[in-house]
N, C-alpha and C positions, 0 to 999 in steps of 0.2 A: 389488491395490494393492502396489506397491513403495515402502517407504519408506527413504531414503538417509542420513536423518537429516545428521550433519555432512559427508558425501561426496559426490561429484557423479558421476552415470551420465553417461560419455561417450561420443558415437556418433560414428564416422567419416565419411568424405565419402560412403561408399557405403551407410552404415546405413539402414536402413529398418525403419518401426515398423506392426505389423499387431494388429488386436484391441483397440486402445485403446477406452475407454469408460467407463461410470459406475461399473463396478466393477473396471476395470482402467487404472491410471493410475499415474503415478510422485509421491509425496509427496516433494518435494525438489528439488535442484539438476539439471538435464539441460542437458549440454553437446552441441552438434552442430556439427561441423565443415563448413564449405560449399568445394567446389573448382570449382564452376561454378553456372550458373543454375539454380534449382529450387524448387520448393516442398516444404515441410516441416511437418507440424502437432507441435508440442510436447506429448506425451501428459502434462500436468502437472497438478496441484491440490491442494488441502489441504481435508479436509474437502468434497470434490466434484471432479468432474472439469470443469476449466476450461482447455481447450486453448489455445494460442496458435499460430496459422497464420502462417507465414513466407513471403512469397516473395522468393526473392533476385533482385535486378536485376543487369544487365549492368554496371552502374557500380561494381558492388563489386570490391574487389582480394582476388583469390585467391591463395592460402587464407586465408577468416576464418574465425571461429566465433562462436557465441552461446550465452551460457547463460542459463537461464530458470528461474526460481523463483516459485510461487505463494503470497501470503501470505493467510490467511483473516482480512481484516481492512481498513476503511477506509483508504486512502492517507492517510498524515499531511498535516494540511493541508486537508483536505475536512471539509465538516462530515457528521458520521453520521447524520444525520436526512435528507440529500438526497444522498446519495452511495451506489454499490455497496460492500457489506462483502467488498471482495477486490480485490487490487491485484498486479502482476507485477513482478518485479525483473529486468531485462536487463542483461546485461553483455557487452560486444563485446571481441574480441581479433582485431585486424587493422583493415580498413576495409570495412564493410557498407553497402549501399545496399538497403533492404528494404520491401516493404508487410505491414502486420500486421494481422491479424484477431482481435481478444480477444473470447472468449467466456465469460460470466459465468451464473449460475444464478438462476433466479426468486426463491429464498431470498436472494440477495444484494441483493435491490431494496430501497433505502430512498427514499421521496419520490418525486416525478413521472418516471418513466423517460424519459417523452418529452422532458424537459428536461437531459438526461444529454449530457455532452461527454467528451471524453478529455483527460486531464491528465498532464502529463511532472513529475517531482519532481527537479531536478537538484540541489537543495540543501534549505534549510530549507522553502521554501513551493513547492507546484505551480504550475505555469503551464500554461494551455489550449493545446492542440494545434490548431493552424489546420488546417481541412479534413477532421477527422474525419467519420464518418458512423455514425450510431447505428440499428440495425434492433432494433427493440423487440420484434417478431414472434420474431426467431431470438437474441434476447439477446447481439447483437454489436457491438463497436465497430470500425470498420475506419479505416485510415490509410495513404497512399501516401509511398513515397520518405523513409524515415527513416534517418537517418545519425548520430543522436546517441542513447544509450541511458542508462537510469538506471531510477528507479522509475515504474511508469505505473498510473494509476487511473482510475475512470469515477466520474461524478457531476456535481451541479449547484451552482456557488458560489452561496451566499446572502449578501447584505450582513451583517455584523456590527457595523460600526463607521464613524464618519463622519472625514473629514481624516485619511486614511490617507496613507503615505509609501511611496516607493521608494527603496532604498540598496543599495550594494554596492561592489564593485572592479573596476577593468579593469587586467589584468597580462598580464605575458609568459608565456609556456609554462613558463617557470621559476621564475615566481612573484613577479616584481619588479613593482612598481606603476609604471603609466605614466601620467605627468602630462598636463595639458591636453588631453585626450580630449573632445570635445563629446558630451554625453548629451542625447538628445531624448527626450521622452515625447508621443505624441500618443493623443488619446480617439478611439476607435474610433466611439463614436456621437455625441458632443456637438462635435468639432471643435477640443476645448482642446489647446493645445501650450504645453509646458515645457521649459525647458533647464537644464542644469547643466553646468559643468567640474571634471574630476576635479582633485583635489589632487596633489601633487607625488608622493605616495605611491599615487596611482590611486583614490582614495576618492571617491565622488559620494553626494548625497542629494537627493531632490524630494519636497518637501513638500505638504499640502493637496490631495492627489487625493481623488476620491470612492470612497467603498467601494461595491461592488457595480458598478463601471465596469469595462470592459476596455480596457487601454491596449496601444499597440506602443511598446517601449524600443528604441531605436537608438543604436549608438555609430559615431562617425566620427573618425579619425585621419588626419593628414598622413604619419604614420611609420610607421603598422601597418595591417595587414589583419587581418580577424576571420572565422573559419569560419561563425560566427553572429551576425552585427552586429545582428540585431532578434530580439527576444521579442515575444511575445503573453502579457499577463499580465492574469488576473482579480483584482480585488483583494476582498477580504475583510477584511483587515487590513494593517497595514504589513509591507513585505518588506525584509529588512536583509541579504540576500546572493543580489542578483540580480549575478552577477558574470559578466565577459566576458573570454575568453583571447584573446589576439592570436596568429596564426599565427607557428609558428618562423620 
């Protein structure tokens, strides 16, 4: 095992890795440059080998790179009793479009693995990633065509409160609030729809939502476009930092 501590192991576009496994992996950050379509498995882990397989799709802007680090802990915001005790930190340089396969260990499993989904944490609270596929036999979770990177974990959201709310800010790429943006919350299971308009400084709040439910939050503006105008969120508690950033 190689421990990088505060350093990063950097691998160029043509670099390959052989012999990675339970006794041979990198405990720390690994950066891989991508200069073309390819599949690469990051040989990473912490207290156990938990690689991330990445398939780079043609929509990627080359060259780009991805840095991966594994943390031996539950993703903050998930319930420790119903989530895998392992998450991955992904940081992009450039503009990637990738398919991902996360591998976790039997020892990481808490709760009912059959109920697991993939969650991304762009801020203080994780959001469920639509389209993820869990293979309980292989201890993997896969998802396709990912273009946004942050912290990623695996688990099952369990309701912890009633009457929760969603709030955040809609802003430009340089951090200025955008007023009069319509925010719509659609209930996936119940058909409920709620609306809010952002303040002059870009803030919005929608209250009285049901904990344990999953919602689609969508923003729309006559003057701005968004790279990610819709988010899927599973509510365990109130979310106060579901922010949306307009395209430059």
